[in-house]
C-alpha positions in Angstrom: 62.7 -50.1 2.7 60.6 -52.5 0.4 57.8 -51.1 -0.6 54.8 -53.0 -3.3 52.9 -51.6 -5.6 49.8 -53.3 -7.2 47.8 -52.2 -10.5 46.7 -53.5 -13.9 46.9 -52.2 -17.4 44.5 -49.1 -16.5 46.9 -47.7 -13.7 50.3 -48.0 -15.3 51.3 -44.3 -15.3 49.9 -43.9 -12.0 52.1 -46.4 -11.0 55.2 -45.4 -12.0 54.1 -41.7 -10.8 53.7 -43.0 -7.6 56.8 -45.0 -7.2 59.4 -42.2 -8.6 57.4 -39.7 -6.0 58.4 -41.6 -3.3 62.4 -41.9 -4.2 61.8 -38.2 -5.1 61.0 -37.3 -1.7 63.3 -39.2 0.1 66.7 -39.5 -1.6 68.4 -40.3 2.0 67.2 -43.7 2.1 67.1 -46.7 0.0 64.5 -48.9 -1.5 63.6 -51.9 -3.3 60.2 -52.2 -5.1 57.9 -54.9 -5.9 55.5 -53.9 -8.9 52.9 -56.8 -8.7 49.6 -57.5 -11.3 47.4 -60.4 -11.9 48.9 -61.0 -15.4 52.3 -60.3 -16.6 53.0 -57.0 -17.5 54.0 -56.2 -21.0 57.5 -55.1 -22.3 57.1 -51.9 -22.8 55.8 -51.1 -19.7 58.4 -52.6 -17.9 61.1 -50.6 -20.5 59.1 -47.4 -19.5 59.6 -48.1 -15.8 63.1 -48.9 -16.6 63.9 -45.7 -18.3 62.5 -43.6 -15.5 64.0 -45.5 -12.1 67.2 -46.7 -13.0 68.3 -42.6 -12.6 67.9 -42.6 -9.0 70.9 -44.1 -6.7 68.6 -44.7 -4.0 66.5 -47.7 -5.4 68.3 -50.9 -4.9 66.3 -53.4 -7.0 62.7 -53.7 -8.7 61.0 -56.2 -9.8 58.1 -57.3 -12.1 55.9 -60.1 -10.7 52.1 -61.8 -11.3 50.2 -64.4 -10.0 50.7 -67.8 -11.1 47.1 -68.1 -10.7 43.7 -66.2 -11.2 42.0 -64.6 -8.4 39.2 -66.1 -9.4 35.3 -64.2 -8.5 35.6 -61.3 -6.7 33.5 -58.6 -5.9 33.8 -55.5 -8.0 31.4 -52.3 -8.2 32.2 -48.2 -8.5 35.7 -47.3 -9.9 37.0 -50.3 -8.1 37.7 -53.4 -10.0 39.6 -56.4 -9.3 43.4 -55.0 -9.0 42.3 -53.7 -5.7 42.6 -57.4 -4.0 45.9 -57.7 -5.5 47.4 -56.6 -1.8 45.5 -59.5 -0.3 48.0 -61.8 -2.8 51.0 -60.4 -1.1 52.0 -62.9 1.5 51.8 -65.5 -0.9 54.0 -64.0 -3.7 56.5 -61.9 -1.9 58.7 -63.6 0.2 59.7 -60.7 2.7 59.1 -60.7 6.7 57.4 -57.7 6.2 56.5 -55.1 3.4 54.8 -51.9 2.6 52.0 -52.0 0.4 50.7 -48.5 -1.1 47.8 -47.6 -3.3 49.1 -45.9 -7.3 46.5 -43.2 -6.8 49.0 -41.4 -4.4 51.8 -38.9 -4.4 54.4 -38.8 -2.1 55.7 -35.8 -0.1 58.1 -37.3 2.4 59.6 -40.7 2.7 58.8 -44.0 4.7 61.8 -44.8 7.0 59.9 -43.8 9.9 57.3 -46.2 9.3 59.8 -49.0 8.0 61.1 -48.9 11.6 57.9 -49.6 13.3 57.8 -52.5 15.6 55.2 -54.9 14.1 55.6 -57.7 16.4 52.3 -59.4 17.7 51.0 -57.0 15.0 49.3 -58.2 11.2 49.2 -54.8 9.8 49.9 -51.1 10.8 48.0 -48.5 9.1 46.1 -45.2 9.3 42.7 -44.7 10.5 39.9 -43.8 8.1 39.3 -40.5 8.7 35.6 -40.6 6.5 34.0 -43.8 8.0 35.1 -43.6 11.6 32.7 -40.2 11.7 29.8 -40.6 14.2 27.5 -39.8 11.3 28.4 -41.7 8.7 29.7 -44.9 11.1 25.9 -44.6 12.5 24.4 -44.8 8.8 26.5 -47.5 7.7 25.2 -49.3 10.6 21.6 -48.7 9.2 22.1 -49.5 5.5 24.7 -52.1 5.6 23.9 -55.5 7.6 27.5 -56.6 7.5 28.6 -53.6 8.9 26.1 -54.0 12.0 27.3 -57.5 12.6 31.0 -57.0 12.5 32.0 -53.2 13.1 28.9 -52.3 16.0 31.2 -52.2 18.9 34.2 -50.6 17.0 33.4 -47.2 16.0 37.0 -45.1 15.4 38.8 -48.4 14.8 37.7 -48.6 11.2 41.3 -48.5 9.3 42.6 -47.3 5.7 43.9 -49.9 3.5 45.9 -47.6 1.3 49.0 -47.6 2.8 49.9 -50.9 5.0 52.8 -51.9 7.2 52.5 -55.9 6.3 53.7 -58.4 8.9 54.1 -61.0 6.2 56.1 -63.8 8.3 52.6 -63.2 11.0 49.9 -63.6 8.1 51.4 -66.8 6.5 52.0 -68.2 10.3 48.0 -67.6 10.2 47.3 -68.8 7.0 44.9 -65.5 6.6 45.3 -65.6 2.6 42.9 -68.4 2.6 40.6 -66.4 4.7 40.7 -63.3 2.8 40.2 -65.3 -0.8 37.2 -66.1 0.7 36.3 -63.0 2.2 36.9 -61.0 -1.3 33.7 -62.7 -2.8 31.4 -61.3 -0.6 29.5 -58.2 -1.4 31.5 -55.6 0.9 30.6 -51.9 0.2 34.6 -51.3 0.8 35.9 -54.2 -0.9 39.4 -55.3 0.4 39.5 -52.9 3.0 36.9 -54.5 4.5 38.7 -57.5 4.5 41.3 -56.5 6.1 39.5 -54.9 8.7 37.1 -58.0 9.5 39.9 -60.6 9.1 42.8 -58.5 11.1 41.1 -56.7 14.2 42.5 -56.3 16.5 46.0 -57.1 15.8 46.2 -53.9 13.4 48.5 -51.0 14.6 47.6 -47.7 14.6 49.8 -45.0 12.6 50.1 -41.6 12.3 47.3 -39.9 10.0 50.5 -38.4 8.2 51.2 -41.4 6.3 47.8 -41.4 4.3 46.4 -38.1 4.0 43.0 -37.9 1.9 43.1 -34.2 0.7 39.2 -34.0 0.3 38.6 -34.7 4.3 41.9 -32.7 4.8 40.3 -29.2 3.3 36.8 -29.7 4.7 38.8 -30.4 8.3 37.7 -33.6 9.0 40.9 -34.8 11.2 40.0 -32.1 13.2 36.3 -33.2 13.7 38.1 -36.9 14.5 39.7 -34.9 17.3 36.4 -33.5 18.5 35.0 -37.1 18.5 38.1 -38.8 20.1 39.6 -41.0 17.5 42.1 -38.9 16.4 44.6 -37.0 18.7 45.5 -32.9 18.4 49.0 -33.8 18.4 48.5 -36.5 15.5 46.5 -33.8 13.5 49.5 -31.1 14.0 51.7 -33.8 13.2 49.8 -34.2 9.9 50.6 -30.4 9.3 54.1 -30.2 10.0 55.3 -33.6 8.4 52.9 -34.8 5.8 54.2 -37.8 4.1 51.7 -39.1 1.6 48.6 -37.5 -0.3 45.8 -40.6 -1.5 43.4 -39.6 -3.8 40.9 -42.0 -2.6 37.6 -42.0 -4.3 36.4 -41.1 -7.8 37.6 -37.6 -8.4 41.6 -38.1 -9.2 44.1 -35.7 -10.1 45.0 -36.4 -13.5 41.1 -36.1 -14.4 40.2 -33.5 -12.1 43.2 -31.4 -11.8 41.9 -28.9 -9.6 40.7 -31.5 -7.0 42.2 -31.2 -3.5 45.9 -32.4 -3.5 45.9 -31.7 -7.5 48.2 -29.0 -6.7 50.8 -31.4 -5.4 50.2 -33.7 -7.7 50.7 -31.5 -11.2 53.4 -30.1 -9.3 55.2 -33.4 -9.3 54.9 -34.2 -12.6 56.3 -31.2 -13.6 59.8 -32.8 -13.1 58.9 -35.6 -15.9 57.4 -33.5 -18.9 57.4 -36.4 -20.9 55.2 -38.6 -18.6 53.3 -35.5 -17.7 52.5 -34.9 -21.8 51.5 -38.8 -21.7 49.0 -38.6 -18.9 47.5 -35.0 -20.3 47.0 -37.0 -23.5 45.6 -39.8 -21.9 43.0 -38.2 -19.8 41.5 -34.9 -20.8 39.6 -32.6 -18.2 36.8 -30.3 -18.9 37.2 -27.4 -20.0 36.3 -25.5 -16.6 38.7 -28.2 -15.3 41.6 -26.8 -17.1 40.7 -23.4 -16.1 39.8 -23.9 -12.3 43.4 -25.8 -12.5 45.5 -22.4 -12.6 43.3 -21.3 -9.5 44.4 -24.3 -7.6 46.4 -23.9 -4.4 48.7 -25.6 -2.3 47.5 -27.8 0.8 50.4 -27.0 2.6 52.1 -23.5 2.8 
């Protein structure tokens, strides 16, 4: 199962946590990891990853890659930086027929073998629906507030996909020469950056996968997935499966568990970190939550019983 993580120097620790959690969650299947950045990784980063990763027998290889070119001008805003666009360079950097792309603000609760076996012939990507932006109220507001939303998505309510985990058909993407199109689009001032780029350029060749692969904890506790059932873009069986067999928690948005440990999903994130005291200490030293957050952390409950 071949997986690629993309990040820059500001998310090195998170990249390591994401990779470790996947190996820890699925010892029964073999993995190969690619770590991609815009510029070469420092030697100390490569060394640290090696110290942690080489202890896993289910990891068959890991490679550090960087671009041989600059991504040029890309649109940045909010907490998202240019590194978010690195996923758009994967087809020209990694010579595989397919790959699973994963954000690094995640923690895995189970493995990706079932996803890896998905048939993506005839598709460009496989992804789960975005739980927030497909909601009637949010979607309708975007149609009013964002001219490009009205242009591209007017007839697509209930079909906007999340880009935090993707099964990418690299062979098909290369054959359609999509990377050049992506490079053009990533300069546009899209509210949702690379996620908009992929939704605009790959539709309707995106295969829907279960929401369990990309659970947004904040929406989970607010019962937004159940709202999606009521509005028709999720099915009851899909949400039931998400509760029974959650695969990945994705901390999309500005509140991350390393800075806000009491935020939804923080329990699962820090529970995993306890397995690696050295890594846990590094994260605690780098990110200093407020006193109130430190107190609330002790009362944080798990998402899944």
